[in-house]
C-alpha positions in Angstrom: 78.5 -37.8 168.9 81.1 -40.0 167.9 80.2 -43.9 165.8 81.7 -45.2 168.9 80.5 -43.5 171.5 81.8 -44.2 175.0 78.5 -45.2 177.1 75.4 -46.2 176.3 72.4 -45.9 178.0 69.8 -48.6 177.7 66.3 -46.9 178.8 63.4 -49.4 179.3 59.5 -47.5 179.7 56.3 -48.3 179.6 53.3 -46.3 181.0 55.4 -43.8 182.9 54.7 -40.4 181.5 54.6 -39.0 185.0 58.3 -40.2 184.8 60.1 -40.6 181.6 60.7 -36.7 181.0 62.6 -36.6 184.7 64.8 -39.5 183.8 65.8 -38.3 180.0 66.8 -35.0 181.5 68.5 -36.6 184.1 70.9 -38.6 181.7 71.2 -35.5 179.1 72.0 -32.8 181.8 75.0 -35.6 183.0 78.3 -33.2 182.9 81.0 -35.5 181.3 84.0 -35.2 178.7 82.9 -38.0 176.6 80.0 -38.9 174.3 77.2 -40.8 174.9 74.4 -42.4 173.4 71.0 -42.8 174.7 68.2 -45.9 173.6 64.9 -45.7 174.8 62.9 -48.8 174.1 59.4 -47.5 174.4 57.1 -50.6 174.7 54.0 -49.6 173.1 52.4 -47.4 176.0 48.9 -46.9 176.3 49.6 -43.3 177.9 51.7 -40.2 176.6 55.0 -41.8 177.2 55.8 -42.0 173.2 54.4 -38.7 172.8 57.4 -37.5 175.3 59.7 -40.0 174.2 59.0 -38.3 170.6 59.7 -34.6 171.8 63.5 -35.6 173.1 63.8 -37.3 170.2 63.1 -34.1 167.9 65.2 -32.2 170.4 68.3 -34.3 170.5 68.2 -36.3 167.4 72.2 -37.1 167.8 71.9 -38.3 171.0 68.7 -40.2 171.4 67.7 -43.7 169.2 64.8 -44.8 170.3 62.6 -48.4 169.7 59.2 -47.6 169.0 57.3 -51.2 169.4 54.2 -51.3 167.0 53.0 -53.8 169.8 53.7 -54.4 173.6 56.7 -56.8 173.7 56.4 -57.3 177.3 60.3 -56.2 179.7 62.3 -59.3 179.0 62.1 -58.6 175.2 62.4 -54.7 175.7 65.9 -55.5 177.6 67.0 -57.6 175.2 66.1 -55.2 172.2 67.7 -52.2 173.7 70.7 -53.8 175.0 71.1 -55.5 171.6 71.2 -51.9 169.8 74.2 -50.4 172.0 77.2 -49.0 170.7 79.0 -48.1 173.8 82.5 -49.3 175.5 80.2 -49.3 178.7 77.1 -50.0 178.8 74.5 -48.4 181.3 70.9 -49.5 182.4 68.1 -47.5 183.4 64.4 -47.9 184.1 62.2 -45.1 182.9 60.5 -43.9 185.9 64.2 -43.7 187.9 66.5 -40.3 187.2 69.9 -39.6 187.8 72.3 -37.2 190.4 74.7 -35.2 188.3 78.2 -36.8 188.3 76.6 -40.3 188.2 77.8 -40.8 184.4 81.4 -39.5 184.7 82.5 -41.0 188.4 81.2 -44.1 186.7 83.4 -44.3 183.5 86.3 -42.5 185.6 86.2 -45.7 187.7 86.2 -48.1 184.9 89.1 -46.0 183.5 91.1 -46.4 186.0 90.4 -50.1 187.2 91.1 -52.7 184.0 90.3 -55.5 186.3 86.6 -54.4 186.6 83.4 -55.5 184.9 80.4 -54.3 186.2 79.5 -52.0 189.0 76.8 -50.4 191.3 76.0 -47.9 193.4 73.4 -47.0 196.4 70.6 -45.0 195.6 67.9 -43.0 197.4 64.3 -44.5 196.8 61.8 -42.0 195.9 58.0 -41.8 196.0 55.6 -40.5 192.6 56.4 -37.2 193.8 60.3 -38.1 194.0 60.2 -37.5 197.1 63.2 -39.6 199.6 61.7 -42.2 201.0 64.1 -45.0 201.7 67.4 -45.9 200.9 68.7 -48.6 198.6 70.3 -51.3 199.2 69.8 -50.1 203.4 71.7 -48.1 205.3 73.1 -50.6 206.9 74.1 -52.9 203.8 76.0 -49.3 202.5 78.8 -49.5 205.6 78.7 -53.4 205.8 78.6 -55.1 201.8 81.5 -55.6 201.2 83.1 -52.9 198.0 84.3 -56.1 195.6 82.2 -59.0 194.8 83.2 -62.3 193.1 80.7 -64.7 191.0 80.6 -67.0 194.0 79.3 -63.7 196.4 76.8 -62.9 194.1 75.5 -66.9 193.7 75.4 -67.0 197.5 73.2 -63.9 197.5 70.4 -61.6 195.7 70.9 -58.8 198.1 74.4 -58.4 196.7 73.5 -57.5 193.3 72.5 -53.0 192.8 69.5 -51.8 191.6 69.2 -51.2 187.6 69.5 -48.0 187.0 72.5 -48.4 189.0 74.0 -50.7 186.8 77.0 -50.2 184.6 79.0 -52.9 183.2 81.7 -53.2 180.0 80.1 -54.0 176.7 83.0 -56.5 175.9 82.4 -59.1 179.3 78.8 -59.0 178.3 76.4 -61.0 175.6 72.7 -61.0 176.2 72.0 -63.7 174.0 73.2 -65.7 177.0 70.5 -64.8 178.7 67.8 -67.4 179.9 63.8 -67.1 179.3 63.1 -65.1 182.0 66.1 -64.1 183.4 66.4 -61.4 186.3 68.8 -58.4 187.0 70.5 -61.2 189.3 71.1 -63.6 186.1 72.6 -60.9 184.7 75.0 -59.7 187.4 75.7 -63.4 187.5 77.1 -64.2 184.2 79.1 -60.6 183.6 80.9 -61.3 187.0 82.1 -64.6 185.2 84.5 -62.0 183.3 85.9 -60.2 186.3 85.6 -58.6 189.7 83.1 -56.4 190.1 82.6 -53.2 192.2 79.8 -51.8 195.1 80.4 -48.0 195.5 78.6 -46.7 198.5 78.6 -43.3 196.9 74.6 -42.6 196.9 74.5 -41.4 192.8 70.3 -41.7 191.8 67.2 -42.4 193.0 65.2 -45.5 192.6 61.5 -45.1 192.0 59.3 -47.5 194.2 55.3 -46.4 193.8 52.5 -49.2 194.0 51.9 -51.9 192.0 55.0 -50.1 189.7 57.0 -53.8 189.7 58.2 -57.0 191.3 59.7 -55.1 193.9 56.4 -53.1 195.3 55.7 -54.2 198.8 52.7 -56.9 197.7 53.4 -59.6 199.5 51.8 -61.9 196.3 54.2 -60.3 193.7 57.8 -60.9 196.9 56.3 -64.5 196.6 56.8 -64.2 192.7 60.1 -62.7 192.8 61.1 -65.5 195.4 60.3 -67.9 193.1 61.5 -66.4 190.0 65.0 -65.8 191.8 65.3 -69.4 193.0 64.1 -71.0 189.2 67.3 -68.4 188.3 69.2 -70.1 191.0 68.6 -73.4 189.5 69.5 -72.4 186.1 72.7 -71.4 187.5 73.8 -74.4 189.4 72.9 -76.8 186.7 75.1 -74.9 184.0 78.3 -73.6 186.7 77.9 -77.0 189.2 81.1 -75.5 190.6 78.9 -72.9 192.2 76.3 -75.2 193.3 77.2 -74.8 197.1 76.4 -70.8 196.7 73.4 -70.8 195.1 71.3 -74.1 197.5 72.6 -71.7 200.3 70.8 -68.8 198.4 67.7 -70.9 198.0 67.8 -72.3 201.8 67.8 -68.5 202.9 65.1 -67.6 200.6 63.2 -70.6 201.9 63.6 -69.7 205.6 62.4 -66.1 205.0 59.6 -67.0 203.2 58.6 -69.8 205.8 58.2 -66.6 208.4 56.4 -64.7 206.1 54.1 -67.8 205.6 54.5 -68.1 202.0 54.2 -71.4 199.7 57.0 -73.1 200.3 56.8 -75.7 197.1 58.6 -74.3 194.4 61.5 -74.0 196.9 61.4 -77.7 198.5 60.7 -78.8 194.7 63.8 -77.3 193.6 65.7 -77.6 197.0 65.1 -81.2 196.6 66.1 -81.4 193.2 69.8 -80.1 194.5 70.1 -83.1 196.8 73.6 -84.4 195.6 74.9 -80.6 197.0 76.5 -80.5 200.3 74.9 -78.2 202.5 77.2 -75.6 204.1 76.3 -74.2 207.3 78.7 -71.3 207.1 77.4 -70.1 203.3 73.8 -70.5 205.0 75.2 -67.9 207.7 76.8 -65.7 205.0 73.4 -65.6 202.7 71.6 -65.3 205.6 73.8 -62.3 207.0 73.8 -60.2 203.6 70.0 -60.9 203.4 69.4 -59.5 207.1 71.5 -56.5 206.6 69.5 -55.5 203.3 66.7 -55.3 205.4 67.3 -52.8 208.0 
């Protein structure tokens, strides 16, 4: 591997002894004609995850660079640290319980090489369970056909639903600085900041598996976790609105739609109401609200 690999694959893992091997194998066995490195942030797991990662490091010392924390640092710091170590021209993010299909890496690299105006891209993914059996589709079968292929900053500010799953994301390192991320950021905020530098592409190809298991993350079907996710998204949107007021109408429409859907589900709306109240000087755009609502509904069917 050269000192400047074409791609840096940034893997974040914690207590994923059952899945991390499948994850790393799916990266290592990608057929491609360029160099890539794998940076694994192992967040002081309490299970056998670290020992498994070490076995892979011993077998592939020129490809895998481990970051073994002496104590648990949490997902946010793990993300920042791993991505700060990336040396590649392109960066691909990866969660330690997901896995890629053959051809994923070469497809995305070829697309970037042939489309210099694209700064980041995602693709679709199968949703799988504990045993890697398919149980759904991300973002949804309807979205695979109805979502726009090309996205700008205004589109992302308008709808969280338009942001692809993290293990499908690849972006140009030159268009991204992890230091710009605010505390408590979501994948949404990362996608938005990168989009400020150019056009984004959402491929309709299915090139990986996204594992959704009970209590694994804020994206599972736990009602309270969904409420937490919406509140965090609302905070992200507020930060964007304040720093980039030119996206105020889009962010307000996004929060408004989230409030509408949260009300239907019976969630506590206090934080959403507070944030919308603080945006009182931003004019409501009914067309943007309808558009944001459309993307939300398409994501669910």
